[in-house]
C-alpha positions as CSV (number, residue, x, y, z in Angstrom):
1,M,19.5,-17.8,-3.6
2,E,16.2,-19.3,-2.6
3,V,15.6,-23.0,-3.4
4,S,12.4,-22.2,-5.3
5,R,14.2,-19.7,-7.5
6,I,17.0,-22.3,-8.2
7,I,14.4,-24.9,-9.2
8,A,12.7,-22.4,-11.5
9,E,16.0,-21.6,-13.2
10,I,16.7,-25.3,-13.6
11,D,13.3,-25.9,-15.1
12,A,13.9,-23.0,-17.6
13,Q,17.2,-24.5,-18.6
14,I,15.6,-28.0,-19.1
15,S,12.9,-26.4,-21.3
16,K,15.5,-24.6,-23.4
17,L,17.5,-27.8,-23.8
18,Q,14.4,-29.8,-24.8
19,Q,13.6,-27.2,-27.5
20,A,17.1,-27.3,-28.8
21,R,17.0,-31.1,-28.9
22,A,13.7,-31.1,-30.8
23,L,15.1,-28.7,-33.4
24,L,18.2,-30.7,-33.9
25,A,16.3,-34.0,-34.1
26,G,14.0,-32.4,-36.7
27,T,10.8,-33.0,-34.9
28,T,8.0,-30.4,-35.2
29,E,7.0,-30.5,-31.6
30,L,9.1,-28.4,-29.3
31,A,8.0,-29.9,-26.0
32,T,7.0,-33.4,-24.9
33,K,3.2,-33.9,-24.7
34,G,1.6,-34.8,-21.5
35,P,-1.7,-36.4,-20.8
36,G,-4.9,-34.4,-21.4
37,R,-6.0,-31.6,-23.7
38,P,-3.4,-29.2,-25.0
39,R,-3.4,-25.8,-23.3
40,G,-5.2,-23.0,-25.1
41,R,-7.4,-25.1,-27.3
42,K,-10.6,-24.5,-25.5
43,A,-10.6,-20.8,-26.1
44,A,-9.6,-21.2,-29.7
45,V,-12.4,-23.6,-30.4
46,K,-14.9,-21.3,-28.7
47,A,-13.8,-18.4,-30.8
48,A,-13.9,-20.3,-34.0
49,A,-17.3,-21.9,-33.5
50,P,-20.4,-19.9,-34.4
51,A,-22.8,-19.1,-31.6
52,P,-26.1,-21.0,-31.6
53,K,-29.1,-19.0,-32.6
54,K,-31.3,-18.0,-29.7
55,A,-34.5,-18.2,-31.7
56,T,-34.1,-21.9,-32.4
57,V,-33.1,-22.9,-28.9
58,R,-36.2,-23.0,-26.6
59,K,-36.3,-23.9,-23.0
60,R,-39.0,-26.3,-21.9
61,K,-41.4,-25.1,-19.2
62,L,-43.2,-27.4,-16.8
63,S,-46.7,-26.4,-15.7
64,P,-47.5,-26.3,-12.0
65,E,-49.9,-29.2,-12.5
66,G,-47.2,-31.3,-14.2
67,R,-44.7,-30.4,-11.5
68,K,-47.2,-31.5,-8.8
69,R,-47.9,-34.7,-10.6
70,I,-44.2,-35.6,-10.7
71,A,-43.7,-34.6,-7.1
72,D,-46.6,-36.9,-6.0
73,A,-45.2,-39.8,-8.1
74,M,-41.8,-39.4,-6.5
75,K,-43.3,-39.2,-3.0
76,K,-45.2,-42.4,-3.7
77,R,-42.0,-44.1,-5.0
78,W,-40.0,-43.2,-2.0
79,A,-42.8,-44.3,0.4
80,E,-42.8,-47.7,-1.3
81,R,-39.0,-47.9,-1.0
82,R,-39.1,-47.1,2.7
83,K,-41.6,-49.9,3.3
84,Q,-39.3,-52.4,1.6
85,N,-36.1,-51.3,3.5
86,P,-37.1,-50.2,7.0
87,K,-34.2,-48.9,9.1
88,G,-33.5,-50.9,12.1
């Protein structure tokens, strides 16, 4: 037998024993919880949540003049910063 197959079988047995222990102890959870979000919750939440309406969600558009104004302001800002911290 390959080592990886033996490890997989041991893990399966451990899982079965943990489930049996949980049932005998009377707990509702069958496996111990690990850190993070439970598996499978993301898809279930997406399916249950209604989709947002496209008509109410509008994307903002920036005019070419506004874009140029922002670009010029950023160039000025970076030029001032370069003057304050010259490489050398």
